[in-house]
KETORSE-568389 format. One record per residue (C-alpha): x, y, z; residue in one letter. Coordinates in pm, whole numbers, plus 50000, padded with zeros to 5 digits. Each point is the difference from the previous one (the first is absolute). Layout:
BEGIN
XYZA
...
***
This chain:
BEGIN
870504243894580M
500044980849676E
499595032649804Q
502965015450187R
502124969449928M
499135002349631T
500935037249993R
503344990750167N
500754974249749R
499175023549713I
502275026950148F
502844976250046V
499644986449627V
499805035049862T
503125010150182A
501764968649886L
499105005149634L
501535034850014A
503194988650163A
503225011749838T
502624975449876T
502504986350245A
503044978749963T
500444971050230L
503484987350094P
501244975149761G
497675010349708E
501565011249680A
497235023349902A
497395021950171A
496814980950092T
496735016450121T
498584986850324L
496944988249789L
502444980349783D
501474985050311L
496604987750132L
499274984649667R
503234980550011G
502315022449792G
499935019449676P
500524967949790G
497094983650160R
497815030349964Q
500845002549627A
499154964049948K
496615004250185Q
499185031249786Q
500844980449684A
497524972650085A
496325009849969P
497974996550308A
497354972850015S
496335010350036L
500004987950358A
503055020650079Q
498395030849843Q
496874994150193A
501944998850322Q
501675033349932G
503714989750034G
502225020350237L
497535029050036E
497674976950179M
502644988650248G
501134965949852D
502864984050187P
503395007849842E
503094978350002P
502115004250311L
502835025549938P
503444999750144K
502375026650107I
503604987449953S
503205014350156G
503055012149812P
501784975949771R
503654993149922Y
501445012249674Y
502594988549746T
502835022850096Y
501065025149728K
503485015850068P
500595037349945E
500405006949631A
503465007649854Q
501125022349714R
503275006049814A
502385025350150I
500725027149746K
502975022950088V
499985032249805K
503555011449934L
500775037349952P
499515013649652V
500965031649822A
497775030250072E
499575033449825A
501875030150140V
497545024050168A
498975026949744G
501434982549707T
499374970449777D
503594987850042Q
500504965950175P
501824998550337Q
502274971150046A
498714972450226A
502204987950282P
502084971449859E
498844965750115V
503224979950025L
500814962950011G
497484973550062A
497525025250147R
498945009249647R
498224966249981F
497725006650306L
497135010849768S
500304968549792E
499974971350253V
496914981950101S
499094997450382V
496664998650148R
498765011950340A
496725012150167T
498925035949935E
501415016050306E
503314982249982V
500315006849618A
499345037350056K
502635002050278T
502664981649778V
499225022749709E
500275031550211A
503514990150132Y
501614988249671Y
498395027249793G
502085024950195D
503425002249832P
501535011150329N
499094967850180K
502844974949969P
499514962049952L
499664980850328I
500634963449928W
502334998549696T
503225016749887D
502404997749711E
501154965150107Q
496514986050047G
497984993250312I
501415022250282S
500754989550350E
496855018150112R
497964980549739G
501394967150133R
499185009750348A
496565008249901M
499564966249824L
501164982550319T
497585021050214A
496994990749779L
500964963149995A
499555001450384A
496405011649975A
498904966250140D
501405009050342T
497185025050047V
497284979549845G
500175012449640L
500964980549700S
503375004849823P
498324988549682D
498145032649997D
503165020149958Y
501964980249739V
501825020849738V
501404985749682P
503735001850006M
502035015849713P
502774982249823A
503295000450169E
501945011849691V
499195017649689A
499164981049686D
502545009749732P
497354995249729A
497585023150186D
501845022750243P
496985020150084E
498004970250106K
501624998250343R
499555037350046Q
496264995849949R
499884970750232E
501805020250271L
497515028349964M
497034974950014A
501674986650314F
500415035950149E
496325007849951L
498764966050108A
502035000450326L
498765034150089S
496464988949928A
500394968350223K
501605020350275A
497055024650002L
497624969449983T
501704986050299Y
499555032350199V
496295000549924Q
499544963250074D
501765000150339T
498135030550116V
496434992349880R
500074963049890G
500504985949653R
496294993449938I
496915020050054D
497804979450235P
496795017249876N
500514981949671K
500084965550184I
496525002150139S
497275023050106G
500764988950360Y
503095022250005Y
499405037650047D
503255020749989F
501125033949858K
503304990049840R
502845019150143K
501725026649792G
503784996949972V
502075029949894N
502674986749771I
500745033249823A
503465002850171R
500914963650046V
502354998149708L
501845031650110D
500444984750348L
501114966849867L
502565017649771R
501455017350305M
499694972550259S
503174983150114P
498024967950053D
497094993849773V
499134967050181A
499755019050327A
497785024749841Y
497534973749878L
500004983150343R
499275032950164N
496785002649801R
498804966450131D
497315001150282P
501355004950355K
497094990350226T
500744974950268P
497574976349837Q
501725001649662F
503444995750164V
498684968750178A
498604985849666L
503265007149819R
502134984250279D
497764969850004E
500344996649619L
503815000550025A
499894973550279R
497834976649800L
502065002949686K
503154993550198A
498674967950160E
497944988149707D
502574975549877A
501504990950349Q
496974987450187A
501264980350302A
496974976650017T
497514989349733K
496555014350087P
497414973650112I
496844999649783T
496564991250116I
497584983449749A
497755026049835P
496464999250127G
500954984250329T
497535007150277L
500944984650332L
497745001650307K
500684989650364P
499514962250045G
500404990849633Q
502574976549849S
501845013049694N
503384991649854P
500575038149963E
500455003350382V
503714990349954A
500435028749756Q
498185024050232V
502144992450298I
503115000249790G
499205034149862A
499265012850360L
503474987950107K
501495021149719Q
498085032550029V
498625001750360A
501605025750234S
502464990050269E
497365006250280P
497664975349834I
502634973649939L
501035003750367T
496414998350140Q
499164967649798H
503384985149990A
498914966850167A
496994996349758T
502155006249693L
502764977650121A
497644971650067A
498145002549653Y
501064970349780T
498275009849680G
496674982350056T
496895012549821P
497875005450309E
499375036250077Y
500084996550382T
498875027750262P
503765005050079E
500725008749635L
496895021049982V
501305020950290A
503225006849815V
498095012249684V
497715020950210E
502935018350161T
501555005649652F
496665013749871Q
499655023950285K
503425013749944E
499365004749634K
496745019050066G
497874971449873L
497014984550165K
501484976050262P
497594970749931D
502524973749893G
498484995249664V
502694998949732V
498505017349694G
501255022949719P
500995029150235A
501904978150247T
501694981849717I
501125032849849R
501405010250338A
501904967250026L
501364997349646T
500165036049921G
500495013249646H
502924989349779S
502815024549961N
498775005049638A
496415008050123E
501365023050260K
502215018249756I
496995004849767A
498035013650292K
502715024250097L
500375013849653E
496295006749983V
499945016150347A
503065022549905M
498085010949689E
496855006450194A
501765019850275I
501095024849719R
496455008049935W
499565013750355L
501495031650143P
503835000750050S
499115007750373D
497054984150171F
500045026550268G
500424996150372Q
496324992150066R
497914977849781Y
497854969149963V
501324971349780F
497604972649885I
501694970349829N
497324979349836Q
501914966849960P
501165000850360S
496435008050109F
501335027250249R
499605036250058A
502845018450180T
500025034050170Y
503355018249994V
500705029450227N
503315019750018D
501394976849748G
499404968350206K
497294973150001E
497695006650290Q
497294973949930L
499154973049753S
496854979849955M
498344974749786R
497715010849719V
497534985749754V
500385012149640V
498104995549677G
499324965049864S
501474991749656K
496665009149851A
499945032950189N
503595010250010Q
501345028150214T
501725027349799Y
503655009750025F
500245038550062F
500915026250255Q
497835026350160D
499605020050324Q
497914991050301I
497565028350061E
497054988550217T
498844973950255V
496304993749993E
498374984650309F
496924977749978N
500105003249628P
497314994149735Y
501114976049729W
499145012149660G
499654967949805V
502335002049686P
498144996549669K
501934968149919S
498514982250309I
496525013249925I
500224986749647V
502084968650046N
498774987750332E
496765016950110M
498095002749674L
499434963149952P
498464998450353K
497905031649934L
498554985849693R
498794970150193A
498915020750304D
499765037849948P
499605004950378S
503374983450064Y
501815032950098L
496945012450199D
500174968450225R
503725004550053L
499515036050107G
501905016749708Y
498995034249881E
499215003649624V
499775033049822S
499465011749650Y
500985034349891D
500555009050369G
496484988950103R
499544971550228K
497974970649880V
499294965450116A
501854973049800S
496634983349941S
498975030349810Q
502714996349738I
499434975849703D
503464983450016W
499194980249684N
500405033849819V
502565020650181T
502575002450278H
500825036049954S
499635008150367V
502155007150306D
500144975550291V
501565003750337R
500024981750327Q
499395019950314P
502504998950298P
499564969950230G
501474967650109G
499344983849665D
501425028549792N
502674986849755A
502315027650108L
499694992950378G
500865028050244E
502045022649786L
501645007049665K
503295018649917I
499655019949683L
502505010849738F
497595013049724P
500874983349663N
498204990549684E
500184962750082H
497865003550316A
502584981650202I
500465006850374Y
500934983350327M
497194987450229H
498804978350270D
497944968749924T
497604977350189P
501714970049827S
502754995950250K
500694963549929S
501595010349665Y
503075012650181F
500684964350121N
500624987949639R
503445000249853D
498795009749652M
498045031450056R
499075013449649A
496284996950072L
498455035249984S
498255019349721H
503235022449969G
500115020950319C
502394993050284V
498604985450311R
501945006150316L
500514974750279A
500435028450261E
498095029149851P
499855019850328R
503894997950034V
500555012349648M
497415028150039A
501705010950319A
503345001349829A
498955021349713V
497845021850220M
502905005050243G
497804989950296T
499354969850220T
498014968449939V
497795010550291E
499025032549833E
499214980649683I
497864977250197G
497945029850140K
499405013449643Q
498574966349902I
498064996250326A
498045031949904S
498284979949731G
500065031249776Q
501124999649642N
502815025450010R
502935007249767A
503085015950164V
502975014449811Q
503444986450095V
502145027950159P
502444995749729Q
499644982149661K
501974967449988I
501464983449701P
498684965949937V
501524975049759Y
497624972949895V
502764978449849S
500674966249842Y
503434983950082F
500684962450006T
503525008350158A
500165026450258W
502285006350318P
498494997150339N
500885026050276K
503344983250062D
500975002349634G
499594963549934V
498454994149659V
496854977850012E
498324983649710Y
496274995849926F
497784982449745D
499005020249686D
496274997850094V
498765019449691Y
502694987349754G
501295035149936R
503684991950014D
499504978449691D
498475029449819H
502835022050106T
502534974949883A
498344999549653K
500235038249992A
503674996850076F
500514976049697K
498005023349773A
502095030050110T
503284981149941T
498974987649660D
498985034949893A
503275014750109R
502054974449823A
502375016849742P
498664997149639R
502484981949769V
***
């Protein structure tokens, strides 16, 4: 037995030493697995530079199986956002060409008026926008769009007004600012105003094209915010936009027609307009509850008065009617009596919170809400993010919104079911991406992710190599099953680990798969108590379902009873769904419910802040250069 264990250890170490380089998320350069086990390239170089002691040489170092520093596998990181590069627009005006068959020049079409300065002015734009502008104005048959002999045309002023209203659809008017030309010519330099008009002509065309791109696909590339985003950025055909704007009787209507039209976007847009309209005309001053307040039944706390005051402001009419006597009798005392607890519990239940009467962060948020400024910021981020998704979600799909901790199944364009979910913790965040549901696996195995093996299991295995054997996990190396006690975990963790189906399996009875490189899927869980919590960012990244059988029945187009039969067989079996179903694993801190009412949620991962920084970087990059 000892000889076999020695052979296994040598086999594992040999394979480890031959491992190819691999880049870990968040690392700036490639690192070998051996480097990782030694604590990183810098540490390895430092160790190599220092001569080994005689005692170390006698022990044999790594080759003899000395314990190595515990490695870590980290998730994606957030980046400093870098906006799309811009370059100068260079319009090539027609020039004289040789007559075919001779060396005599052929007269170039005459470039009249201010147009002759198009090739001299300095305007910058992104590559695609610049090329489109150059193609239009390089054609002598294409007329100017925004200027005429008198200056800015009526069409040009209409476009300026339309771009200034970009904030009504969640964009920033500052992104589309165009330097204005002088109103009248300078007698000392009559050509100066003509140059300014041509700079204005090119700049306004560039900004109009930029707006069309932004309103269709979003003004920022989410993949540049963080590795937690995974989107193929939409392509926007802008080749004919300038021609269409030149012929359009209403350029503002043309721009608005390019805005998203999904019911969700319309609800967000209307909510934004409502908030801006009421922002300066609030009928009552919102009540604030002291930060950090934690009020439990039976306690005495001066914040009780604020809690009950906020309830009177925001509670629904049925709650106010049901508890009218209690609310009328309350005199502002600090005692949190059973009668007041009952009012809070009713409010919590209506808001989908745990009805325990404890006034903590989630209940306070429901009572005090977000300020209008906070809500507007959330709406702007949400209206940006919705542009990253398809313009039509489809008639049948699953929508997971991480900040609301809910998964919704939509059929025939209507919400058919919605349930609580648990998503990734802040240290193990769930990605934002879209995919298609393909398979439901019953009585699944759990293939333990490498990050969990390294970050969580390895320390235990170094102390007790039989740890996985005792828990009933299966360990394999290079496709061959081995006991965890046969692996020298002080040297390597380059193995596969999985948990067989059963009552303790981390995935529970089933999982719903939409294959993706992030290894994220929906699944059952034996940890049912997590669904009773208000803050449910608690998993390693996958999405745990409160009612997995119900969701499986929906995507399979069958009954919960039939799903139960599949599970009762006890067999590990993967079944394809009859029709692939889009799934949106999303992140929205503002989102309309099934009735079209926009609800607001906490930014559990802090992603809205990173998006806001990307907005600012983009606006700064687009500012006209003086």
